[in-house]
N, C-alpha and C positions, 0 to 999 in steps of 0.2 A: 408519628404520635409521640415523640420523645418528650421529656421534661423539658422546658424551656422557662425562659423569664422573659421574653418579649409581650408587649402589652399592645392594644390596639387604640387605646383612646386617642380621639383629635381634639378634645377640649380639655385643658389643664388647670385645675384650681391648686397652685403651688402653695396651701399655706403651712406645709411640711418647710418652707423654704422661705416663709415670709416674717420675719421677727414684728413688723408691724401687726398682722393679724393676731399674733401669738400675745402681744403686749397687751391688746385690747381683750383678748379671751380673758387674759388674767385679771383685768382690772373689774371685770363683769365678775369673775368667780372671787376674789378675795373678800367681800363681806361676808359670803355664805362660809368661808373658812375660817375667817377669826371669830366667826359667831359659834363655832365649835369649842373655841379654847376658853379656858380659866385664865382672864387677864387680870384678874383682883390680886395684886401681891399680897396682901393679907389675908389671902383665903386659904385654907391649909390644903386645898386641890389646886392651888396655882399652878400652872404648866399643864394641867390636865387637859387631854384634848376629847374626851368621851363626855359629851354633852348628857347623855343619859345618867353618867354617873356624878358628876357636880353639880348640874343645875336641876334635872329632874327628879333625881334621887330614884331612877326606875331600876338600877342595880346597885348592890353594894361591894362592885369591884370595878375598874377601868379596863378597855380593853387597850392592849399594849401595842396592837399594830396601829393605832391612829396617831402614835407619838412620830410617826416619819413626818409630821409636819414641821418638825424643825428644819429640815434639808431646805423645803421651798422659802422658808421664812429666810434662811439665813442668805441664799441665793437672791432674793429680794433686796437685802439688806445691800448687797455687793452692786446690784442693777441701781439701785436707788441714787448710791454714791456716785454713779457712773451717768448720772441725770435722767434714769425712767423713772417718772413719775404714777405711783401706784396708791396715792390719797394717803400716806402713812409716812413716817421719817423712818432713815435704814436706822436709828438708835431704838425706835420704836421695834422693828422686825428683830433686832440682834436680841433685843431684850426676852422678847417673847421665845425663840429660838432657845434661848441660855436655860429660862425657865424649864422647858419642855426638855432639852437636854438632861438639867439635871435631875428632873423626876423620873427621867428613864432610868439612870445610870444607878439611882437610888434602889428604883424597884428591881432590879437587874441583882445588885447586889443583895438584898433582901430576899429574893426568891430564888438562889442559886444560880443564875445567869439566863433565866429564863422567863417570859412574859405570859399572861393568860390573853387569851381573846375574848373567848365566847361562855367560859365559864369561869369559874374562881377553882384554882388547883390545876388548871389545864395544862400549863406548861407547854405551852404553843409553839413549835419550829416554826412557822410563816409568822407568826406574831413578833417572834422573837429577831430573827435575821432581817425582816424589813426594816423595824425600829433600829436594831442595833447598828446597820449601816447606814441609815439615815443621821445617827446620831454622830457616827464617828466621822462622816464626811462634814457634818456640820462644823465640829471641834476641829477639825482641821482647817476650814475655811476661814472660821472666826478666831482661830489661833487661840483655842480655850483647851490648854495643856491640862489642866484638871481634869478635865471630861476624858481627853485621851489618855489620861493614865487611872481610871478610875477602876476600881477593883472590879466593878458590876461587869465592863467589858471585858476584862480578863478572863472573867468566869464564862462569858458567854464563848469565848474564843476556844477556851480548854474545854467546853462541851462540843463545840463544832469540829476541833480537833477529829475527834472520833467520828463524827457523822458520814454516813454510807448512802449511796443514792435511793429514792424512794419512788414511789408512783408519779410523785408531781416533780417535774422537772424545774418547773419556776423557781421554788422554793431552796432546791439545791444550788441552783446557779445563784441565787441571791446571798446563800451561804459561801458559796465560795468568794462571793465578790467581797464580803464583810473580810474573812478569814485573808483573803490576798489581801487587801487592804491595809488591816490591822498589823500584818506580819511585817510587810515592807517600811510601816513607821515607825513601829516599836522594835524593828529587829528581833522578832520574836517568832520562834521554833520555825523559822524558815524552810528548811529541807521537808519536816514534816507535814506543813502548811503546803507545800508544792506537791506531795504526794497526794494529801486527801483531795485537793482541788481535782489533780489529773484524774483522780475515781470519778468526781463527782461528775465532771464533765464527759467522760469516757461512755458513761451510762450503757453497759453491756447488756444490761436487759432490753434496750429498745435500738440498740446501734447507734447510738448518739443522734436517736431523732428527735432528741427531748419532747415525747410523748407525755400526755398527761392520764392518769387513770386508763390505760386501755386504746389508746388511740391520740392521734393529732388534734390538739385544739389550738384555735388562731388566736384567740386575745389573750391566753395563757402563754402562747408563744411569742406574742409581743412582749410579755413580761420578761420573760427567757431572754428574749433578743435585748431587751433596755439593760439587762445585770451584766450580757455579754459586753454590750457597749461600754457600761461603766469599769468593766475592767481591763478595755483595750484604752481608755481614757486616762485612768487610774495609772496604766502601766504596771498593773500588779501581779498578772500572770498571762502567759501569752494564750490568746484563744481567738484569735483573727480568722482562723480556718472553720471555726463552730458558727462565728457571726455571719459569715458569706455565705456558709451553705444552709443556715436557718432563716437568712433573710431571703435567697432566692425561692425557697419553700414557701413564704410566707407571699412573696410576691405573685404567685400563681393564683390566689384567693383576693385579692383586691380587686373588687366588684368595680364596675363603669361608673358607679354614682359615688365610690369613694369607702365604701363600708366594708369591713372585714369581719368573719365570723357569722356564725348563726347556729339554729338548731341542730343543723346537719353535722357539728364537729361534735368532737368528745366530750367536752364540759359545756357545751351551747353558749360559750361568752360570745358578745358583740362587740364589745369595746376594745381600745388598742393603745399602748403607751407608744409616744411619736418618735422619743430618742433613740431607740435603737434603729429604726428606719432611715433616721437622717445619718445616722455614723455608717451605715451601711451603703447608703447613697454617695456620701463622700468617697469611701472606699472603691464604689463600684458606679461610675455615673449612670451606667446603663439601666440601673435599680431606679434612678429616679424619674426616669420615664414611668414607671407605675407608682410609685410611692407619691410620687406629687399629686395623685390623685386623692390620696386619702383626705376624707374630712374631718379634718380634726375639730371644729366646733360642734359637729353633730356627735362626736364619738365622747365629748365633754359635757353635754348639755344634757345629754339621760344620764350620766351619773348620779348617784345620790349623794349627800353630804359626807357621809361615810368613806364613800370610795374617793370622794376628792381627797380628803386628809392620808388615805393610801396613798399606795406610790403614783397613782396617778398625775396628781398636782406636781411631784417632784419630777415626774418625766418630760412633764411640759416646762419648768423653768429649767430643767438640763439643755432642752432642745433651743429655746430662748436664748440660753448663754452662751451654748456653742456658735450658733449664727451670729450673734453679736462679735465674737473673738474670730470668726472666718466666714463672712458672708457668702451666701452659696451664688455662683456665678455663671454655673453651667446651664446647658439649654435641657427644658425638663418636657418639651413639646413633642409627641409622637404623630407618626403616620398611620392612617388606618390600612388595616388588612382585611382581606376579602374573606379567607377562610378561616375555619374552624380549629381552634388549638386546642389540644387534648392533655391535660398535666395529671397524669397516671400518678399519683400516690398511693396506693393500695397498701403498702405496707404501714400507712399511719393510719388507714381505714377513711382516706379520701379522694375523691376524684374532681375535675373541675372541667367542664368544657365552655369555651369563651370564643365570642365572635361579634366585632363591631359593640354595640350597646346590648348585647344578650349574652348572659354568662349562667350557668348551670352548674349547680354545686350539690356533690351528692355524699352523704354519709353513709359508708358502705358497711359498717358494722353495728348502724342503729334502724337496721330494717328497711334500708334503703331511702331515708327520709331525705328529703330534697330542698332545695330552695333556687328558685329562680328570680332573674331579675333582667326584665325586658321593658325596652321603652320606657323607663323610668320608672318603672311598676315592679312591686317585689311580691313573689307568692311563695308560702311557706308551706309546706307539705309535711306533717309528721306522723303520717300513717294513721294508726288506729288504735282506739283503745276498747278493752271488753271489761263489764262490768258485774261482778259475779261475789255474791254474798258480801257485800258491803267493802268489795276490795277491787282496786282500779289496776288493769295490768294494761300495758303498754308497749308499742313494739319501737318507741323512740326512745331506746335505753340500748348502751353499749353492751353488745352480746357475744363474749368469745367464739359461740357456736353459730354466728352468723357469717358463712364464707360466700361471698361474692362471685360469681361466676361474669367475667366479663369479656366480652367479645368486640373486637375492633376492626372495621373493615376500611377500605376507602369510601364507603357509601356510607355507613351507619356505626353506631357506637351502641350495644346492647348490654344490659348490667340486668342479672336475676337474681334475687335471693330467695331463702326461704327463712323466715325469721319466726320466733318466739314471741308469745308475748309476757314482758316481766314486768315485776313491782319490787318496789323498796318499802321497806317497812317506814310507816308512818312514825313520827317524832314532833306530838304537840306539847307545849309547853304549859303547866299547870301549876298552881302553888305546891302542891305537895312534891310535884318534880324538882321546883328548885330547892327546895328544903333539903332533899334527899341528895341533889347535888352537892350543897353546903356541906353536909355531913360526909360525904364520899369524896371532898375535895382531895384528901389524901393519895387518892387513887387516881388523880388527875390524867398521866401518862396512859395508865390501863384503859380509862375511858376514852380517852382521845381514841386508841384505837379500835377500841369498840364501834363508836359512834359513827368513824370512818368505813368499818365493815358492812354497818347495817345500814349508812345512807347514801353511802358513794361507790364502795369496792363490789359488793355482793348483793344482786338483784334475784330474786326470786321468780322462776320460771313459772308458768300456768301450764299444767298437763292438758295435752290434746289439742288445744286451737294453734294455727299456724295462719301467716301470711305468706303466699307465694304473689311477689311483686316482679314484675319487668318492666323496665323502663328502656325505651328505643329511642334515639336521636337519629334522624334520616338527615345527612349532614346536607346534600346538596338542595333537598327540599325545604331544609330548615323546620322539620316535623317533630315535635316531641310527643311520645304516645306512651301512657301509663297503664298498664294491665294489671289489675289486684283480683287476688280470688283468697276469700276468708276461708278455711277448711277447719272442721273439728268443733264447730260452736255446741254447746251444751244447750237445752232446751231452754232455759231461764238465762243465759247470758243476754247483757245487751250491750252488741258493737254499735261504736260512735267513731265518727270521723275525730280525730285528734284534733285540741287545740295545738296552737303553737308553744309549746311548753314541754321540756322534757322533765319527767318525775323526778330525775337525780337532783339531790341537792348540791346545788354549788353557787354560795353567797353571792357570787361576783356575775351571775347572771341574771337573767330575767326582767334585765332593763328594757323600756319599750325599744322597738324596733319596727322597722319599716315591713308593712304585709303583715304584720298581726291581727288588725282590724278585720280584715276580709278573711283572714284565715279563722278566726271565732265565729265568725257571723258562718262560715261553711258548715259548724259543727252541728251534727243531726246523726241520728239513730238511724243505720241501715236495714232496711227492709231486703235489700238484696246484695249479698256479699260478693257479686262478682260485678268489677267495674270495669272500663276502658275508658279514658279520657284521652282527648287530645289537642294539643295547640300548635297552631302554627307560629314559627318565630322567622318567617323570611321577612316579613315587613317590618320597619322601625315604628311602624305606628303602635298604639296602644292596642293590646289585644285584649278579648274577652276573657274572663276565668277560666279555667279548665272545666269543661261540661263533660257530662257522661255522652254516650251515644245513645239515641232515643230507646232503643230497642232493649239496653241493657241499664237502665237509668234506676235512679233510686225512687223509692216511695216519699 
């Protein structure tokens, strides 16, 4: 039952290796993307990618993270000149990319090397590093020396030279990618940059696992993988070992239908970036048997327009660009295997059990939240919520006090937890709060830390109630049994089956996911807080949803 990267899918949909599929997807997406950009050359906001700012006037600042759109435009200009048709000319794409780059570098210079993302004066690390890297790459591809030598980019590099690891690995690796590329092409503080990048990749706090705020998250890990792949392609810093290791980790969670991620992971993300998977497959062809299943269209179709302009579209054009220069020629088909394979990643708070078209994924630090994919149907179980005095507490929350007990034998796997009910503080915008944010803009970096602590890092536990959950998978019979016992409820507590949503604030989560409709319909108030449910997985025919045993059922 050791870590493995073998997969058992017999049918491959290799969109990851099919340039034609990706061209068709980009053609569908470009009208949505272009509509987000101010394309009027006489407009004072020309080149802005924040439609809420330049068109709707809903906010008096623009979200700098959206300026990553320069890179996909620059790449598409190159692809159009090679004969790929997207419905507009290469000159048009270059013109828009240049306008975005110029606007970004001016903003970086004006604001001391940092961009805002969610509120004025924020000085956002992710908003800055993602857009700065896209701007730098675009300037190099389009040979825009004035952008490459812009004071704004140098200010960003100077700030990031002092950057140290944070709980968000994807942002740190993006910062490393920018620093490495900038230092390489500008011949700028190369020894110091190499030392900073080494610290960011080493990540002593999580032993180099690239965790996200307390555990493994698959969508954000694909972002980290993307920027590791960029560093390999840029030849800016050696990180092949980290790329291979993270790719092998992610391979254990690609579902039979080609999905990745869910509520069970640390930050609940359900999208992925394809470029890192492609480069990892080129480096390790055995991984192609798994990554060939990734359903790229499904991942991109669920994104909103904001996340298309985010790093997502850039990763898609990177993937297409690589395939056109080095077409995939290796075999991607796999042979079916009969036994269960257990992927034990408890250090990152995750466990996966896979056989045939069945896959069970467990969030070990989130109250044993689980997701099952069986016979083409996805089932999501996010545990329970308690409503007390207008506050909602949930078990589907990363809890460092949740210590799973895992027993593995040749006959079965059993996982047990005792989990608390926790809540994050609510933050609902209002007119006076918007005004207050404007007045306190000079405290942006401090406010950023405060909001992360309130909405992401520190959940408040509810005193008293506990969920005791035990999940057993009998391997030979392929029978899943879930036993729940909720103890310590106060008389006025209302305990309900949780919806398929984590209460933690993650802007890139909460896109539509398979299985959420059924999970919402199962939401009900419990009259019996002891439940035992079973689901047979021996047949590949569609099974009924998990049902309680009659003698322990709910009202």
